C-alpha positions as CSV (number, residue, x, y, z in Angstrom):
1,X,311.1,149.3,-11.1
2,X,311.8,152.8,-12.2
3,X,308.8,155.2,-12.0
4,X,309.3,157.9,-14.7
5,X,306.7,160.2,-13.1
6,X,308.5,160.4,-9.7
7,X,310.7,163.4,-9.0
8,X,314.4,162.7,-8.8
9,X,315.9,162.7,-5.4
10,X,318.6,165.3,-4.8
11,X,321.4,164.0,-2.7
12,X,322.6,166.8,-0.4
13,X,325.9,165.3,0.6
14,X,329.0,164.0,-1.2
15,X,329.2,160.7,-3.0
16,X,330.4,157.9,-0.6
17,X,333.9,157.5,-2.0
18,X,334.6,161.2,-2.1
19,X,333.1,161.7,1.4
20,X,335.4,159.0,2.8
21,X,338.6,160.4,1.3
22,X,337.7,163.9,2.2
23,X,336.9,162.8,5.8
24,X,340.1,160.8,6.0
25,X,342.2,163.7,4.8
26,X,340.6,166.3,7.1
27,X,340.9,164.1,10.2
28,X,344.3,162.8,9.3
29,X,345.9,166.2,8.7
30,X,344.3,167.7,11.8
31,X,345.2,164.8,14.0
32,X,348.7,164.7,12.7
33,X,349.1,168.4,13.4
34,X,347.7,168.3,16.9
35,X,349.5,165.2,18.1
36,X,352.8,166.3,16.5
37,X,352.5,169.7,18.3
38,X,351.6,167.9,21.5
39,X,354.6,165.5,21.2
40,X,357.0,168.3,20.4
41,X,355.9,170.8,23.1
42,X,354.9,168.4,25.9
43,X,356.9,165.4,25.0
44,X,360.2,167.1,24.8
45,X,359.6,168.8,28.1
46,X,358.7,165.5,29.6
47,X,362.0,164.0,28.4
48,X,361.0,162.1,25.3
49,X,363.9,161.3,23.1
50,X,363.8,161.2,19.3
51,X,363.3,157.4,19.2
52,X,360.1,157.6,21.1
53,X,358.1,159.2,18.3
54,X,356.1,155.9,18.0
55,X,354.3,156.9,21.3
56,X,352.7,159.8,19.3
57,X,351.6,157.3,16.6
58,X,349.1,155.6,19.0
59,X,346.9,158.6,19.8
60,X,347.1,159.7,16.1
61,X,345.8,156.3,14.9
62,X,343.1,156.1,17.6
63,X,341.9,159.6,16.7
64,X,341.8,158.8,13.0
65,X,340.0,155.6,13.5
66,X,337.4,157.1,15.9
67,X,336.7,160.4,14.2
68,X,336.8,159.4,10.5
69,X,333.5,157.6,10.6
70,X,331.8,160.6,12.3
71,X,333.2,163.1,9.8
72,X,332.4,160.7,6.9
73,X,328.8,160.5,8.0
74,X,328.5,164.3,8.2
75,X,330.0,164.7,4.7
76,X,327.7,162.0,3.4
77,X,324.6,163.7,4.7
78,X,325.7,167.2,3.6
79,X,325.1,170.5,5.3
80,X,322.1,170.5,7.5
81,X,320.6,173.2,9.7
82,X,320.9,172.2,13.4
83,X,318.8,174.0,15.9
84,X,319.4,173.7,19.6
85,X,316.5,173.9,21.9
86,X,316.2,176.9,24.2
87,X,317.0,174.9,27.3
88,X,320.1,173.4,25.7
89,X,321.4,176.9,24.7
90,X,320.8,178.1,28.3
91,X,322.6,175.1,29.7
92,X,325.6,175.5,27.5
93,X,325.7,179.3,28.2
94,X,325.7,178.5,32.0
95,X,328.5,176.0,31.5
96,X,330.6,178.6,29.7
97,X,329.9,181.2,32.5
98,X,331.0,178.7,35.1
99,X,334.1,177.8,33.2
100,X,334.9,181.5,32.7
101,X,334.4,182.1,36.5
102,X,336.6,179.2,37.4
103,X,339.4,180.3,35.1
104,X,339.2,183.8,36.4
105,X,339.4,182.6,40.0
106,X,342.4,180.5,39.1
107,X,344.1,183.4,37.3
108,X,343.6,185.7,40.3
109,X,345.0,183.2,42.7
110,X,348.2,182.7,40.6
111,X,349.1,186.2,39.6
112,X,352.8,185.3,39.1
113,X,352.0,183.1,36.2
114,X,354.1,183.7,33.0
115,X,351.2,183.7,30.5
116,X,348.6,185.7,32.5
117,X,347.3,187.6,29.5
118,X,346.7,184.3,27.6
119,X,344.6,183.0,30.5
120,X,342.6,186.3,30.6
121,X,342.0,186.2,26.9
122,X,340.7,182.6,27.1
123,X,338.5,183.7,30.0
124,X,337.1,186.5,27.9
125,X,336.5,184.2,25.0
126,X,334.5,181.9,27.3
127,X,332.3,184.9,28.3
128,X,331.7,185.8,24.7
129,X,330.7,182.2,23.9
130,X,328.3,182.3,26.9
131,X,326.8,185.6,25.6
132,X,326.4,184.0,22.2
133,X,324.5,181.0,23.6
134,X,322.3,183.2,25.8
135,X,321.5,185.4,22.8
136,X,320.4,182.4,20.8
137,X,318.3,181.2,23.7
138,X,316.5,184.4,24.2
139,X,316.1,185.9,20.8
140,X,312.6,186.1,19.4
141,X,311.4,183.3,17.2
142,X,310.4,185.5,14.3
143,X,314.0,186.8,13.9
144,X,315.4,183.2,14.0
145,X,316.7,182.2,10.6
146,X,318.5,179.1,9.4
147,X,322.2,179.4,8.7
148,X,323.1,179.5,5.0
């Protein structure tokens, strides 16, 4: 029965049909772009011929089938503020510091590498991400605000 005195519920996310198609389009285009680039850059170096493009279809379909429900569920729920615990932020920050240190040691051991500057930029980005997570972990709670 419908209760006329109850307050109407506001649905935060998209309608189910629109959420499904939006998720399918986002995951499909992203997956197609990533796997096409991988097949072009890595596959051609590995000796793939033009007739072996079907090999790239398998990871594309697996990615679409596995990620579409996850993205659909997020679109269905709508935007929600997610707050990590302090311990989780510290752990993720430590992981980024370790990854950055490992990449730096690897770069310093192979100085003759062609794309040395790219590796150094990625190492610096890892350090920035670590600093961001440490900042989130140690900022005072009264300054904490939900993202808009």
